[in-house]
Each structure stands twice: as structure tokens, then as C-alpha cells.
N, C-alpha and C positions, 0 to 999 in steps of 0.2 A: 394672410400671406406674408405682412410686415412682422408679425410675431414671429412664424417659421424662419424667416431670414435672421431675425434677431437671434433665435435660439442657436442655429446653426454656427453665427459669429461667433456665440458664446463658447460652445463646444470645441470649435476651432481655435479659441484663445486657450482654451483650459487644457489641451492635448499637448502630450509628453512626446517629444519626438527624439529618437535615440539613432544616432549614424553608426552603423555595425561596421561596413567596410567601404573603401574608396580605391578602386584598382584602374591603373590607365591599360586600355584597351586600344589595340591597332585592327584597322580593317584594310589588307591589302588589296588594291584595285589596279586598273590597268594603268593608271597615270603614277602611281606611288603607294605610300601608307597615308590612312586617314587615321589620326590620333584623337582618340575620345575618353572620357573618364566615365565607369560605372559606378553607381552609388546605391548601396543597399540600406533602407531606411525602415525602422520600426515605428510605430506612432500608437498611442493609447492615452486614455482619460485617467488610468490609474484605479479605477471603479469596475473592472470586469469587461472592458472595451479594449481590443487591441487589433491592430494590421500591419502588414509588411507588404514592401514594393521594391524593385529595383529599377532604375532608369539611367540612360546615358545622356550625355550631353558633352559639348567641346570644353567647358569649363565646369570645376567642380561645383561651385555654388548653384549652377544651374542644373548641374544633374542633382543635387541635394534637395531642391525645390520641386524639381520635377517627380523625384521618387515620393517625396512627403504627400504631395497632392494626390499621386496615385494610390498611397497607402490609405489615406484618409477615405477614398471611395470603396476600400476593402476591409473595411472594419468589420470585426464579428465581436458577438457576445460569449463569453465564458461564465460560466456557474460557478462561484467562489463559495465556499463554505465559511461562514461567519466573515466574510470580506477580506479573509487573510490567506487561505490555503485552498487547492482543489479538493474535489469531494471525493475521489477515489484514486488509486494507483493504475497509472495508464503507461503504455508504451507504444511506439510507432516507429517504422523503418521507411525510409524514402532513399531510395538509390542504394549507396553504401553507408549511409548515414544511420544509426540506431539509436533512439534517445529513451529513456526510463525517468517517469517523473512519479514521485510519491507524496503522499501527503504527510505533514509534519505537525507536532503539536506547537502551541503558543509560546513563543521566545525561541524556536529553533534558528530563525532568520533563512536568508535564501542562501543555500549551498548550490551554488551553480557557478560556471565561468563562461568568459567569452560573450558569444551573441545570446544565449540562453539568460544570463544575469539581465542582459538588456529586455530581454522580451517581458521578464516578470517584473522589472521595475516598472514599463510601460502598462503593464496588466494591473498592477497595484497588488500583487501577492507579497505577502511578509513572511510566510513561513512555507518552505518546500525543501525536497531532496530530490535531486536531479543528476543523472549521468549520461554523458553521451559517449557511445561506443562505434569504432569503425571511423568513417570518414569524419573529418575535422575541418573540411570547407565550410565556410559560412553558409552558403546556399543550402547546402544539406543539412545541417544542424538546424537552421531556421523553419526550412520546410517540414521536417521531421517534428519540431517541439509544436507548430501549429497544428499538424495531423493530431499528436497526441492530445492538445487540448479541444480539439474538436470532438473527441471521445468522452469527454466528461461530461455527464447529465445530471440534471438536477431532478429531485424526486417529483416536480410538478411535471416535468416533461414524461416519466415514466409513468404516471398516473395518467396522462392524455394518451399515451400509447396504448395502455392497458384498458382503458376506457374506464377508469376507476377514480374515486375521489382521493384528494390529496389526504384527507384524514385516514382514509382505510390505509393508506401506504405506510403512513408514521406510526400507528397503531399496530401493524403487523412488525414493523421494526423493533418496537419495544415488547412485544408479546413475551417474550421469553421472561422479562422480569415478572410480569402478573403470572407466569404458569408456576414459578418457582416459590411463590409464596401463599401463605394461606389467605384467608379472610382478615384474619387479626392481625396480618403483617409478619407472621413469623414464617421463617425459611423452612421448605420441606428439606428433609434429609434425602440426597440423592441415593437412588436405590438402582440395583443391577440384577437382572434376571439371569439365573444359572441356565447354561444351556440343556442339562438334564432335568429342570423343574417343569412340573406342568402348569397349565394356565392356571394363575392365580396365586400361584406360589411365588413369593418374592422373597430374595434374599438381600438382606441388609447390608450395607458396605461398613464393617467396623471401623474404618479410619476416617470416615467422613465426619466433619465436625470437629476434629483434633488438629492440634500443631503438630509441625515436623517431630519435634522432641517428643511428644506422647506417641506418634505413630513408631518412633524409633524403640520406646521402652515397649510397647507391646510386641515388637518383632523380637527384641532381645528374650523377652519373656518365654515366647513362643519358642526359640531357639534353646534356651535353658531346660525347657519343659521336654524338648524333644530329644535333647542328648542325655537327660535323667532316663526317659523311658528307654532309650538305646542302651544305656550303660545297664539299666535293671533287667532288661531282656537278655543282654550278654551274659549278665551273673548267672540268671536262669538256666541258660544253656550250658554253661561250664559246670555247673552244680548237676546238672542231669548227665552230662556226659561223663563225668567223675563217677556218679552212682553206677551207670551202666558199666564203666570199666571194673571198678572195684568188685562187683556182684560175682564174676566168675573165681575170684581169688578167695573170699569167705566160703562158698560151696565147696570148692576143692579141698580146703583145710578142714572143713566139716566131715568130708568123705574119708580124709587118711584118719 
């Protein structure tokens, strides 16, 4: 029990708190108006755990403290790839707020603004591309972002749902590399089956394994050969038409 309490205290000390918004709200009652403050806070450890909450109080510090304690009780874990970005592109819609999140390569940075940046900083995301469409209210954007983060799934979770081993999922992911290589490591030339060919008749693609310049040269040669054939055919047709036109004149001259 003592160790659990110490671990909880250490986690609470390591958590990152981000204050997103503070608003003054009023409640109209029979005797007049009650003035209070509403705070929206995001809490995370920077290692894939994050949570959010909102709370109200008569003073701003009390509202922030109340919201942070509430957020610590609602922390969830998000699966990150290499500890820097999300695993897949996701999108979510809550109310009028629509959010798009996309994975990014190393060095891209956090491309986000407003409350989304605070969420990614608390989560520990270093590379991501995001876009918020529609409503820009803080609550809608935060809720939509968390709904999108809930959709990210790790390969271990997928393997558990399918009832398979984690190694089987990874092997299937990289199976295309093994299928495109021979035993010696040489890559197969991709082949395309013509629609009129019988089974077993395979037509090899001539443009495979060549650079753009080489493919252009091949295309130019084909065009040149095609134009030559067309010109030769036109010449033969002209000659034959001339002969047919001249034959009656010669025959007429002989009769005379």
C-alpha cells in the first residue's frame, strides 16, 4: 500500500498541466446573479497518457485546481508509434467540431494550434499534422480530439481482438517485401496479365526496371517506328492509286 501511494505521488508530480481556457459564467437565481469561473484543463505525463476536465468555482485558482484533480481521474492511454506520433490517420466529429489527425515523419513537429497543441504537448506527441474544421469552441475541439485519439489502436490490441499472435500481425504487414523478392534477394520483375491471354500466358511489362528517361526513349522509338510505317503505307497507297489511274490512258493510246 505504501508503495502504491508513493507511485501515485510520483506520477502526480510528473504530470504536465495545461490550462486551456478560463471563462466567467453567471447563474441567474431568484435573489440575483451568482458569478463563478469555469476552467478547462488538460493533464498528461508526456509519455502517452492524457486526460481533460472542466470545473467551476468562485475563484480562478480553485476552479483550476478542481479541474486538474478531475482530469487526473480521467486519464487514458494512447498508443504512440516510436513515442513521437500517432499510429494511423484518424478523424472525429463532436457537435459542430470536426478534427483531422495525421501521422508525420520525424522532424515534422507539432502542426496544430489552440487547444490541440496543448493536448499534444501533454500527451508527448512530437510529430503530427492536425486540422480543426467547423466549430472553434474549446470544449468541442478538445472533445473531438480525444474522440479521435481513442480510435488509434496498437498492433497488440488488434492481435488480441483477432485472437492471433503479435508476431503474425507483424509478419503479415511486411509480407509484401518477401513476396517481391527471390530466395537470392533479387527482386521479381512485376508482370501484368493481359485480359485476352489464357491462363498461364503472362505478358511482361517492358517499362519495368527502367528509368524515366529510358521509358521515354522507348516511347519515342515506338512513335518514330509508327510514323515510318504510316508514311510507307501512305506511299504504297499513292503509288497504287496512280497506277490504277494511268492504266486506262495507256490502253486507250494503244487502241488508237
